[in-house]
N, C-alpha and C positions, 0 to 999 in steps of 0.2 A: 175204511181204506188199510194197507196196512202199513201205512203211518200212522197213521193214527190211530190202530187199537193195536198197534204193537209196535213196530220196527224203529219210532221213536224215541222210543227205549236205551236202543241200543245201536242203531244206523251201520246192520247188516248190507254186506252186500246184494244188491234185484241181478238175479243175470237174469237175461230174457231171450229167449228162446225166438224165431219168430221164421217164416215165410215169406210173411207180404207185411210191410210194417211202414208207414212213410215219416217221411223224416220230421212231418206234424204230432203224429199220434206217437212216436219214441219221447220228443218233446217236452210233451206232456204227460209218456212216462217218468221223466229224467223231475221234473214239476216236485209231480206229487210222491217223490219216491225221498226217506231219511234217510237214505245212504249212499256211494256211491252203482252207479251202473250200468251193466254190461247190456251190449244186446249181440249174439248172434246166430246168425242168420241158415235157415236149415230147408238144401234140399228136399226135401221128404219123395221126390222122386227116382234116390240114387238108392232111395232102400229095396230091395227084392220086394218088389206087390205078389199073391196071390190071387186066385182065381178070378174070371176074370168079372168084376162089379162095375160102376160106373163112375163116368172121374171125380164127381164129389165123393163117392162111399170108399175109393183107393183113393183120396186125398186122406179123411177120418180115418181109415184103418191104416197109414203111418205114418200117422202123425200119435194114434191109441201106442202103435208099437217103439217108436221113440220113445216115446214117456212114460211104459213102460216099462224100460230097462235099460237102452243104446245110449239115455240120459246120461248117463254116470257115464258110459264109455267118452263122452264128448269131452274134446280139450279142458275147454271154461269150467267147465267143474272140478279135474285133475287137481287146485292146490285147494281143495276142501276139504273138512270134514267129515258134513253134513250137506243135506239141502232140505227143504220145504217145497214139492211143486205146487203149486198156485196155481189153477184155471184161470185164462184172462176175464172169466167170469165169476171167476173168489169173491167172495164179499166175508169180515168184519161186522160182528151187528154186534157185540162185545168185544173190551178189552179184554185181553189175550195175559191172565193174572201170573206168570212165569214167562223166562225165556227156557223154553223149550229143547235147544242148544246146549242148554244149562246141566241144563237136567238128565239128558240124555252124557255129557261126556261124564258128569259128577257117579254116576250111574251103571256106566259100562254100556246103553244100550245104541246098539245096531240100530233099531229099529222101531220107528214111534209111530203112530195113526190115531186121529180123534176121531170120538164117535159117543155124537153129541145127546142124550140119551130123556134127559133133562132140559130144562131152558133158567138160562138162567134170568134169576127175575127179573133184573135188571131191563134185560131186552124184550122183553115177553112179550112186545106190542107189535117189535119188528120181529116174528119165526116169518122162514116161510110157508110157515100155516097162517100164522094173520094176514098174512100177505095176501095167499094166494084165495082167504075168504075173503076180501075185500075185494079182490078183482072182480073173484066169481059172484059177489050181493052185488058192481055197480054192470060191469060188464054180461050175465051170464042169464041172473037169474032175472032180472028185468024180461028179458025178450027170452020165453020160453019156447020156442025152432029151437035156438040155439042150445036147449039143452036134453035131446033128443040124447047124445051120446051121455053114457052107461056111468061115463065118469060126475057128468056133471049130475045126472040123478041118485048116486051115490049120497054125492056131494050135500045138494038139496036134502036128501033124506037123514045121512049126519048135522049137518049146523041144523035143521029144525029142531034134531031131538036135546 
């Protein structure tokens, strides 16, 4: 979790933007956080829409557009110098070894991102690849009729070698 692998050391604020979040979900987030939490409802339907698309796609596009730039103009973020954007399904698999906000401040960095090319040895067994392989062998490889998909076939070839 964000708390376990990062924020327990710093207690940074957690600002949550949402369109539909129930009180029980808010309480669970507050309990899991290691710092102050604020919730900000966003009506994505109020943002300009593009071409005619399904309602689900329209909502996804509006959320992407908001998070890609409009979020930084939201009043809830105006008192912050830095923000770290995480999706609802983001997860940490290992300890974050330093404070990225302090690093940015000390090095006058305005924008930073992470691309993880190498696995951290301590988290190797918990990586996405390992989880995907485990799922594949438990759910797909045991039933050849589900392996018609080219991805499944390629994965079987990759993992067999």
